[in-house]
C-alpha positions in Angstrom: 166.5 -24.6 -63.6 165.5 -28.1 -63.0 161.7 -28.7 -63.5 160.1 -29.7 -60.0 157.9 -32.9 -60.1 154.2 -32.9 -59.7 155.0 -34.5 -56.4 156.6 -31.5 -55.2 153.8 -29.4 -56.1 151.6 -31.4 -53.8 153.7 -30.5 -51.1 153.6 -26.8 -51.8 149.8 -27.1 -51.2 150.6 -28.6 -47.7 152.8 -25.6 -46.9 151.3 -23.5 -44.0 152.4 -20.1 -42.6 154.4 -19.2 -45.7 154.1 -16.6 -47.9 154.0 -17.4 -51.4 154.3 -15.3 -54.8 153.1 -16.9 -57.6 153.5 -15.5 -61.7 150.9 -16.8 -63.8 151.5 -16.2 -67.7 148.2 -17.1 -69.2 147.6 -18.8 -72.7 144.3 -19.9 -74.8 145.0 -23.5 -74.1 147.4 -23.9 -71.5 149.3 -21.4 -68.9 152.4 -21.3 -66.9 152.8 -20.8 -63.3 156.0 -20.1 -61.1 155.7 -20.3 -57.2 158.6 -18.3 -55.3 159.1 -18.5 -51.4 159.7 -15.7 -49.2 163.6 -15.6 -50.0 162.6 -15.7 -53.8 163.8 -19.3 -54.5 161.5 -21.0 -57.2 159.6 -23.8 -55.4 157.5 -24.9 -58.5 157.2 -24.2 -62.1 154.3 -26.0 -63.9 152.1 -25.9 -66.9 148.3 -26.1 -66.1 145.2 -25.9 -68.6 143.4 -22.5 -68.7 140.2 -23.9 -67.8 138.3 -23.3 -64.4 138.4 -27.0 -63.5 142.5 -27.0 -63.9 142.7 -23.7 -62.1 140.7 -24.8 -59.1 142.9 -28.1 -58.7 146.2 -26.3 -58.7 145.5 -23.1 -56.9 142.4 -24.5 -54.5 145.1 -26.2 -52.3 147.7 -23.5 -52.2 147.9 -21.3 -49.1 146.9 -17.7 -49.3 149.6 -16.4 -51.9 149.9 -13.4 -53.8 149.2 -14.1 -57.7 150.1 -11.8 -60.4 148.8 -12.3 -64.0 148.9 -10.0 -66.9 145.7 -8.4 -68.5 144.5 -10.5 -71.6 141.3 -12.3 -72.8 141.4 -15.0 -69.6 142.3 -12.6 -67.2 138.8 -11.4 -65.9 137.5 -14.9 -65.1 140.9 -16.3 -64.1 141.1 -12.9 -61.7 137.5 -13.7 -60.1 138.1 -17.4 -59.4 141.4 -17.0 -57.8 140.0 -14.2 -55.5 137.2 -16.6 -54.6 139.9 -19.1 -53.8 141.3 -16.6 -51.3 144.4 -15.3 -52.9 145.7 -11.9 -53.3 145.3 -11.2 -57.1 147.2 -8.7 -59.1 146.5 -7.8 -62.7 149.0 -6.4 -64.3 148.5 -4.1 -66.9 150.3 -5.4 -70.3 151.4 -2.2 -71.4 153.4 -1.3 -68.3 155.3 -4.8 -68.3 157.9 -3.7 -70.9 160.3 -6.3 -69.2 158.2 -9.2 -70.6 156.5 -7.5 -73.6 159.9 -6.1 -75.1 161.8 -9.0 -74.0 164.1 -10.6 -76.6 163.8 -13.7 -74.3 160.0 -14.4 -75.1 159.1 -17.5 -73.2 155.9 -18.3 -71.6 157.9 -19.9 -68.4 160.3 -17.0 -68.2 157.2 -14.7 -68.2 155.6 -16.3 -65.3 158.8 -16.5 -63.5 159.4 -12.5 -64.2 156.0 -11.8 -63.2 156.5 -13.7 -60.1 159.8 -11.6 -59.2 158.1 -8.3 -59.8 155.1 -9.1 -57.9 157.3 -10.0 -55.0 159.4 -7.1 -55.1 157.1 -4.3 -55.8 153.3 -5.0 -57.3 153.3 -1.3 -57.9 155.8 -1.8 -60.9 153.1 -4.1 -62.5 150.8 -1.3 -63.1 147.8 -3.2 -61.6 144.3 -2.7 -62.9 140.8 -3.6 -61.3 138.8 -6.0 -63.5 134.9 -5.5 -63.4 132.6 -7.8 -61.5 130.8 -10.7 -63.4 127.5 -8.7 -63.6 129.0 -5.6 -65.4 130.6 -7.7 -67.6 127.9 -9.9 -68.6 125.8 -6.3 -69.1 128.7 -4.7 -71.1 129.0 -7.9 -73.3 125.3 -6.8 -74.5 127.0 -3.6 -75.6 129.7 -5.0 -77.0 127.7 -7.5 -79.1 125.7 -4.5 -80.3 128.9 -2.7 -81.6 130.0 -5.8 -83.4 126.7 -5.6 -85.5 127.0 -1.8 -85.9 130.7 -2.4 -87.4 129.3 -5.1 -89.5 126.2 -3.2 -90.7 128.6 -0.4 -91.3 131.0 -2.3 -93.6 128.2 -4.1 -95.7 126.7 -0.5 -96.6 130.2 0.7 -97.6 130.4 -2.5 -99.8 127.0 -1.8 -101.2 127.6 2.3 -101.9 131.3 1.0 -103.5 129.6 -1.5 -105.7 127.0 0.9 -106.9 129.6 3.6 -107.5 131.3 1.2 -110.0 128.7 0.9 -112.2 128.4 5.0 -112.4 125.1 4.8 -110.3 124.4 5.7 -106.4 122.4 4.7 -103.4 120.5 7.7 -102.2 119.9 8.6 -99.0 121.7 5.5 -97.5 121.5 6.4 -93.7 121.9 3.1 -91.7 118.3 3.3 -90.4 117.1 3.8 -93.7 119.3 1.2 -95.5 116.4 -1.2 -97.3 115.6 -3.1 -100.4 113.4 -0.3 -101.7 116.6 2.1 -102.1 118.0 -0.4 -105.0 114.5 0.5 -107.0 116.3 3.3 -109.0 119.4 1.0 -109.9 119.6 -1.0 -113.0 118.3 -4.4 -113.0 121.4 -6.3 -112.8 122.6 -4.2 -109.8 119.3 -4.8 -108.1 119.8 -8.8 -108.6 123.3 -8.4 -107.3 122.8 -6.3 -104.3 119.4 -7.7 -103.0 120.7 -10.4 -100.8 123.1 -7.7 -99.4 120.3 -5.3 -98.6 118.3 -7.9 -97.0 121.2 -8.7 -94.4 121.8 -4.9 -93.8 117.8 -5.0 -92.9 118.4 -7.9 -90.7 121.3 -6.5 -88.7 119.2 -3.1 -88.3 116.7 -5.1 -86.7 118.9 -7.0 -84.5 120.3 -3.9 -83.4 117.1 -2.0 -82.5 116.5 -5.4 -80.2 120.0 -4.6 -78.4 119.0 -1.0 -78.2 116.0 -2.3 -76.3 117.8 -4.5 -74.3 120.2 -1.6 -73.3 117.6 0.6 -72.2 115.9 -2.4 -70.1 119.3 -3.2 -68.4 119.5 0.5 -67.3 116.2 1.1 -66.1 116.4 -2.1 -64.2 119.8 -2.3 -62.8 121.8 1.1 -63.1 119.7 4.0 -61.7 122.9 6.4 -62.0 122.6 6.3 -65.6 119.7 8.9 -65.5 122.2 11.3 -63.6 124.4 11.2 -66.5 121.8 11.6 -69.0 121.0 14.8 -67.9 123.9 16.3 -70.3 122.6 16.8 -73.6 124.5 14.5 -76.0 124.8 11.8 -73.5 122.1 9.0 -74.2 121.7 5.7 -72.4 124.3 4.0 -74.6 127.1 6.2 -73.8 125.7 6.7 -70.0 125.8 2.8 -69.3 128.9 2.0 -71.1 130.6 4.8 -68.9 129.0 3.3 -65.7 129.8 -0.4 -66.2 133.1 0.5 -67.6 134.3 2.6 -64.4 131.8 0.4 -62.2 133.2 2.0 -59.2 133.5 5.9 -59.1 135.4 6.1 -55.6 138.3 4.4 -57.2 139.3 7.8 -58.6 140.4 10.1 -56.1 139.6 13.1 -58.2 137.2 13.3 -61.0 140.1 14.5 -63.3 142.0 11.3 -63.0 139.0 9.8 -65.1 140.5 11.7 -68.2 143.7 10.0 -67.6 142.0 6.7 -67.1 140.3 7.0 -70.9 143.6 8.0 -72.5 142.2 11.4 -73.2 145.3 13.3 -71.9 148.2 14.2 -73.8 151.1 12.2 -73.2 154.3 13.5 -71.5 158.0 12.9 -72.2 159.7 15.9 -70.7 163.5 15.7 -70.2 165.6 18.4 -69.2 164.4 21.7 -71.1 162.7 19.4 -73.9 158.7 19.4 -73.4 157.4 18.0 -76.5 153.8 18.1 -77.4 152.5 14.7 -77.7 149.2 12.9 -78.7 146.9 11.8 -76.4 148.1 8.3 -74.5 145.2 6.3 -75.7 145.1 4.2 -72.6 142.1 2.7 -71.1 138.9 1.5 -72.7 138.8 2.1 -76.5 135.4 1.8 -77.1 134.4 4.2 -74.2 136.9 6.7 -75.4 135.0 6.4 -78.8 131.7 7.2 -77.2 133.2 10.1 -75.4 134.4 11.6 -78.6 130.9 11.1 -80.0 129.5 12.7 -77.5 131.7 15.7 -77.7 131.0 15.7 -81.4 127.1 16.4 -80.6 127.9 18.9 -78.2 129.9 21.0 -80.6 127.7 20.3 -83.6 125.0 22.4 -85.1 122.3 20.6 -82.8 124.2 20.5 -79.4 122.6 22.6 -76.8 123.8 25.6 -75.1 126.2 25.1 -72.3 129.2 26.2 -70.3 131.0 22.8 -72.1 130.0 23.8 -75.5 131.0 27.4 -75.3 134.2 26.5 -73.7 134.8 23.8 -76.7 134.1 26.7 -79.5 136.4 28.8 -78.0 139.1 26.5 -78.2 138.0 25.5 -81.9 138.4 29.4 -82.9 141.7 29.7 -82.0 143.0 28.5 -85.6 145.1 26.4 -86.8 145.2 23.0 -88.8 144.0 20.6 -86.0 142.0 23.2 -83.7 138.6 21.5 -84.4 140.1 18.0 -83.4 142.0 19.2 -80.5 138.3 20.9 -79.3 136.6 17.8 -79.7 139.3 15.8 -77.5 139.3 18.4 -75.2 135.4 18.6 -74.7 135.4 14.6 -74.6 137.7 14.8 -71.9 136.0 17.2 -70.0 132.7 15.3 -70.6 134.4 12.3 -68.9 135.4 14.5 -66.1 131.9 16.2 -65.7 129.8 12.8 -65.7 132.1 11.4 -62.9 131.3 14.3 -61.1 127.8 13.9 -61.2 127.6 10.5 -60.6 129.6 10.8 -57.6 127.6 14.0 -55.9 124.2 13.0 -57.7 124.1 16.9 -58.4 121.2 18.3 -60.7 123.3 19.4 -64.0 123.2 22.8 -64.4 124.3 23.5 -68.3 125.0 27.3 -67.8 126.4 27.3 -64.1 129.0 29.8 -64.9 126.6 32.2 -66.4 124.3 31.7 -63.5 127.0 32.9 -61.1 128.2 35.6 -63.1 124.6 37.0 -63.3 124.8 36.6 -59.5 127.9 38.2 -58.8 126.9 41.2 -60.7 
């Protein structure tokens, strides 16, 4: 296909009353876009810089069009910008567009054309997702930055522990919250000298994490009163509740609370064919960080310090069924139930009753 000139691109911007479909393949520095008319004919294929200024220059003069792009690093701000310019934006789930991801003809220009054709034919084939708002992304960035510091601190602590063990010594009681230079006082002099800068860095990271914890509390109290509803469940703190609210953002987008478990990838996958119904692992779709927090909350609920509740009793019964992975399956199942429970509390605004089933049985008796 011969590339259409820039002059032809200016003509497209002047077209009124025509329904255009655009496929936009985003790159880090530059992106390809393909414009189709109502009949599916290619009107324009061009490269554009992946910057707000360049995107406004290209798409600002186009008539209202359907624009399809894949999820990626730049898709949140690009989708918001295109929506502000009046376009219908479809953000395709990258894992669902196998025609692009697994194609043997991997080319940005060809990918943009494929996106445009799929969006023109049936947008549901793209597995469209909904990006969060700018405010939600800004607040969620605070949580993600904190998570990055926690990972870095964990890596440094593991390094310090490994180095001391190679000398036949140990760092005693090295909880992340208590890891400091005083722990090295019982080590040999040469190890103390070697580890001092490392332990100082761990102390510094712990201080920054405490500052982030305060910011998370402040954000929840000032902007998200619904977080308090979710914190009624023992094992769900401000971090889990706020991450849940910011990730889902709009609880009404789910028709049923049960859909949240699928959204977070906590339901087993399905590959039924004929008489074959294999038991698969969970799909692990959706946000991996929130899924990790849900599992952490489930561990607390099922752990020795978990408060008595219907959810805990149900999970413990699952774990008692035996089998090599019974406890792991119970934790994942409780995490899925927890995600559903939090959504129900959020939507209904109800007061959480940990032992509701027990109360109902007592009244019935």
